C-alpha positions, 0 to 999 in steps of 0.5 A: 386268410380264412381260419377255423378255430375249434372249441374256442368256447369250452363246453362248460362256458357254452352251457352257461352262455346258452342258458343265459342267452335263452332268457336274455332280452334281444332287441330287433335290428331293422334293415333298410326296408324297416324289416327285422333283419335279426335280433341283438343284445344291446352292448350296454346290457348286463349280459353282453358286458359279462359274457362279452368279457368271457369271450375276450378272455377266451380269445386272449387265452387261445394260442391259435387266435393270437398267432393268426390275428396278432390282435391289437384291439378287439371291439366288444363282442356282439351277440346276435340271434337269427330266426326263421326267414332271417339272414343278411345280404352280401356286404363288406364290413365297415373299415372302422368300428366305433363304440359310442359308450366308451369312445373306442374306435378301431380299424376293422382288419379281421372279422370273426363269428363264434357259433353258439347254436348246435347244428341241429338247432337250425336249418340252412343259415350258412355264412358264405364267404368269398375270397381269392380261392372261391366261395366258402359255406361255413356252418360250424359246431357250437363253440367253434369260430371262423375268422376272415379278413373284414374286406371279404364279401360275405352274406348269411343265408336265411334260416329256414327252421329254428334259431341261430345265435352267434357272437360277432367280433371285430379285430384290429390287428397289429399287422394291417395287411392280410398277406403279411399276417399269413406269412407270419402265421405260417412261420410261427406255425413252422417254428412251433412244430420245429420246437416240438420235434427238434427243440435244439435245432439251429433253425429254431433261433434263426427262424425266430429271429426272422419272425421277430424282424418281420414283425418289427418291420410290418407292425403298425 
């Protein structure tokens, strides 16, 4: 399931975040040819810890994220900056993420990117994701997030002008299989719609029971 979540970072948070990141000390990350692929805030930096916690709080407060991801654990958010000529080649995310500092180790079921740069701050630099339904070119307004299965092939087209700053997030879901998460998300969306339009309908309790029984059956 490929899902866009709009304005997961509020405009107020976004302004504070961008002001701080413009002054932060991003470190170069090299590719296999010892060339700079992008820049990244060290996970143990004050900025990464402070703003990473704000990002985690925003995720936990977002009903659409909780419903679609059914998160169990989330890896500390990683802040990345790409300049002109930088991108990354086609890849699939690693199955496991390991934070050496705090010993956190999780299975990476879902990957998410929160866009922090305005669309007019850089040219090209689309995130390209391939799934069963084709190829998707993703370039979203600042504050929006795209989430997709970590097993998806994806790459980042090189920036041709300006700079692109994002937050990258690895999520371990309580539901390992993407097709099962999709069924639960569709069912939860239907239940919420029914509750909004006809809360006394008998189907509300029936569908809710089915949802939770499936959750019990599929949860890890």
